[in-house]
Phi, psi and omega in degrees: 000131179277165177299320179298318178295320180298323184270358178304119194289320184296305178297325181297317179298316180297317180293320178298319178296314178297318179298320179296311183296310181294318179299320177296318178297316179292319179294319178296319176299311181301308180299319181295318179294316177301312182299316179300312183292323180286311186283318186269327185244001175061033176287149170297144185303319181293326177288317178300326179297326178294312178298319180296323177302314182299318179291314182293332178301316179299317178296315184295309181297315180303314180289315182293322182286344180250328186250304188287308183231073187308132183238135175298145180307325181291341181255359186296321181297316179295318179295322179298317179297310181296319179294326177298318177299314178298313183295320178294319177299316178295323179293321177299316176297316179302309184296320179295312180295323179296317179299316179296315179299319178294324177295317183288317188253346179093155181300333181302330182256033185301323181285311178299321179298314180297319180303312181290325176297316180299321178296317182294321182286335183300320182298314179295323179295320179299311182297313181295323179293315182292317185276336186228302189301315183252009177294136180241132178299145178299137174079008180249000000 
């Protein structure tokens, strides 16, 4: 993908809107799972965050592969693998930043810290998803 294609405003606006909607659904799923595991089952927040990532990945890939960056069924397996690499990389960044945030602000603020970490990681995820994870070769 060229820089001009990346900056093409109409598809970019549609993708940003889709990314926002799907990202909000995945983030809400992620936050809800963390809150459930911490509050109801007394899991440590960082451990609950790992389980929440796994659940939210399904929501995220399903939405992005159908709405944000539509992928042909024949290309879905390759896109799932690449998106998994992006998501795991983002999760490593997420988990590291979350650990630092919890150290700085304390476990008491586990949800606000996680919310802001998820927002920061989202921008990098969008770019990597658009340029690599869901990129489809021309003519395929």
